[in-house]
N, C-alpha and C positions, 0 to 999 in steps of 0.2 A: 503044728497043732496050735493050741492055745489054752488059756485056762478061763474058767467061769462062763464065757460066751463063745459062740461060734456061729456059722451061717445058719444053723438050724434052730438057735434060740428064739423063742417067741416072746414078745415084749408088749406091754401096754404102757401108756403114759397117763399117770394121774395129774390132773390140772391141765389137761391138753388144750383146753379153750383159752387159757391165758396166754399172754404175750410170750413169756419164756417157755411154756409148755408147747405151745404151737410151733415156735421157731426151732426148738430142739428135736421135736418130732419130725420136722422136715429134714433136718440134718441127718438123723438116724436112718430115715427112709432112704435118702440120697446115698448114704454110705452102704446101704445094702442089708440093714437090720430088718428082721421079720417083725415090724411093728404091726400089730393086729387091730389095735383099737385105742380108744382113749376113755377116761373117766372124769366127768365133772358133775357134782351133785346138782340136780336141777336142769341139766342140759341134755338129757336123753333125747336122741333123735337128731341131734346136730351131727354135722359131718365136718372134719378137719383134715385137709389133705387127703380126701378120699376114705378116711377112717371113721367108722362109726363111734359115737360117743354114748356112754352109758352113764346112769346115775351112780352106780356102785360097782366095786370090783367084783362082787358076787354076781351081778347081772352079766358082766363081761365074760366071766368064766363059764356061766350057764350057757351063753351064746356060742363061745368059741372052744369050749372044752379047757383042757390043762394050758395054762400060760406060765411060761418059765420065770419071767422077770418083769419088773416095773421100775419106772423111773418117776420119782415124786417131785413134782414142781408145785408146791403149795407153800404159803407163808409159814414160818417157824411155829406160830401158836397152833397151827392145824396139822402140823407134821406128825405127832404122835397118833392121831386118830386115823390119818391116811395110811400109815405104815401098819398099824395094827389091823386095819381093815384088809390090807393086802395079805398080811400074814395069815389072818383067819380064813382068807379065801384060798389058801393053799399055795400061794406064791412063794418061791423059795429063794429068789434073789432080788434084793430091794436096793436101788441107789437112791439114797436120800440127799437131796441137794441143799436142803434149808440149813442156815446158819443162826447162831445164837439161839439154839433150841434149849429150853429149861433142862437142867440136869436130870431131874426127877422123871421128866418125859422120856428122856434118852434111856434112862435105866429101865423104865418099864417097857419100852420098845425092845431093847436088846434081851431082857429077861424072857419076854414072850418068844422072841426069835429063836433063842436057844431051846426053849421048851418045844417048839414046833418044828425045829430043824431047818429054819430058814436062815439066810446070811444077809446082813445088812451092811452095805458100804456107806459110810458116813455116820452121822450127818456131816454136812458141809463137803460132800463129795462131788467132784466135777465128772466123775465116771471113769469108764474104761474103754480101751479099744483093743480088739484082737485083730491084728492087721489083715486087711482085705477080707474080713469075715463079718465083723459086727461092731457096732459102738453103742454104748448105753451111756446117757448123759450128754455132756457137750465137750469132752475132751477131743481135741481135733478141730473143733470150731465149725468147719464146713467141709463139704466133700473134696473140694480141690485141694485145700491146705492138708487135710487129713491124708489123702493119697500121696501128697509130696513128701511129707515127713514120715509117715508110717510105712516103712518099706519092710517086707518079710525078711526075717533073719533069726539068729540064734539067741538073742538077748531078751530077758524079761526086765521090766521096769516097774518099781513101785516107789511111790513118793507121798510125803506129807504135804507138799505144796502143789496146788493145782497148777499154777503157771509153770513152775519148774519141772513138772511131769513133761510137758511138751518141750521144754527147753532141753531136758536131757535126752529126750527121743531125737530131737533135731541134731544135737551134738553127735549122738551115735550114728545116726544115718548119714550125716554129712561126712563122716569118717569111714563110710563104707560098711557100717554095722547095722543090720536090720533088727527088727523087733518081733517077738511073739505076741506078747500082750503087755500093755502098759496100764497101770492102775493108780488112780489117785485115791488114797485110802480115806481121806477126809481131814478137816481142819479143827473140828471141835475137840475140847479136852477129853471127852469120852466118846469113843467111836466103836462101831462094830467090828468089821473084819480089818484087822491091823496086820503088821508086818509078820508076827508070829504065826498067823493064820495064812497069809499069802505064800510064804516061803515053801511050806510043804506042797502047795498046789503046783508051784513052778518045778519043784523036785520031781513030781510025778509026770511032768510033761516032757516027753522024749526029745522034743524039738528045741526046748530051752536048754542051752548049754551053759549059760551063766546069767547072773542077774546084776542089776544096779539098785541100790537102795539110797534114796535122797532123804535123809533124816533132818531134824531140827532139834534144837534145845527144847526142853520140856517133855513131860511124860516120860515113860520107861519103855516105850515100844521098841527102841533100837537095842536096849539091853536084854529085853525079852527075845528079840530076834537072834542075839548072840547065843542065848541059851538054847534056842531050837538048833543052831549050828553045833553046839557043844554035845547035845543029845543025839546027833546024827540023823536028824529029821530033814536036814538040808545039808547036801554034800557037794554041791556045785560051787564053782568060784563066785564070790560076792564082791563087788566093788561098791563101796559106801562113802558117802560124803555127808557131813554134819554141819548144817548151817547155823549161824548165830553164835560161833565160837567166842567172839570177843565181848559179848554183852555180859554185864554184871548180874549177879543174883537179884531176882525181883523185878527185872525189866522185862517187858513184853516185847516179843519179836514176831513180827509177820501176822500171826493170828492168835486166837485165844488159847490154843494148846501149847504154844511156844514161850512158856515162861518157866524160869528156874525158881523153885521154891524149897527152902530148908535143905539145900544140898543135893536135891533129887533133880535128875533130868538134865545135869550139866553136860556140855560137850566133852569135857575130859572123861567123865565116867562112860559115856556112850563110845568114844574112841577106844578107850581102854578095853572095854567089854568085846567089842567088835574085833579088835586086833587080837586079843586073846583067844578068840574062837577061830581065828584063821581067815577073817575077811581083810581084803585090801582096802585100807581107808586112805583116801586121798585128801590133800590139803586145799584143793580148789576143784570147782566143777570142771575146768577145762582139762584136768588130768583124767576124767572118767574115761573118755574114749582111748586115750593113749594107753592107760593101764589095761583097759579091756582087750585091746587089740594085741597086746603082748601075751595076755593070758590065754587068748584063743589061738595064738601063733599066726597072726595075720599081719 
């Protein structure tokens, strides 16, 4: 199986007439995702890769009926209005790709999403792939590469680093371990669906037998994931790696969310919390597939 998306998930692309929106729509279509249409204000009537373009998300929903998800490719200053438009139109899964989004914009988006029962991945999210079923965003890059590294198997992957999501998947599949779903949760200091929300989804998926968590210094997502394990809401084996261990307090690492401040978000606190919850915390990414194979008895 998979989490969040599968071969039946219907998707639209906001900003489809732009360079990124067009390119990523092509990839998602090639991978097999049910992309129905696109939205760009003022471009109604245009066609991109055979997909009709509408002025608003509401217009798209009126024409196609219920749409499950959207991928938003718009500049950061316009992200809030685009995400809110999608939520108000009834879309329940939103992949927000923009980075450097104003904090108050993010707070407003996430507050409305919770109120309306929608789930936002990001902002700063590269997307997710459910192996051989669907892709939302640009995780996997292109059809050929995605099919080479995303091989069906028992491991779920979640990561705070977009690039390392693919690297972890490659390391696992190169060692004979396939993937159910891989998710980049986003790079911004405040994001929507984070590790504590993703873990219970993998818990409910019968085909996911174990998970990998690629974490980083900064924020408390990893500590909150440890609490989910302690509470019994995730009971499967978890292999975790925390990047940025050697950096001193106050120094930024990788992206905006990976910064230690006032003793919070340190690698040591994350490792301690995860290990105390029963997770297998490794000292290098290369150990991830080795430990995972031992856990699964392979």
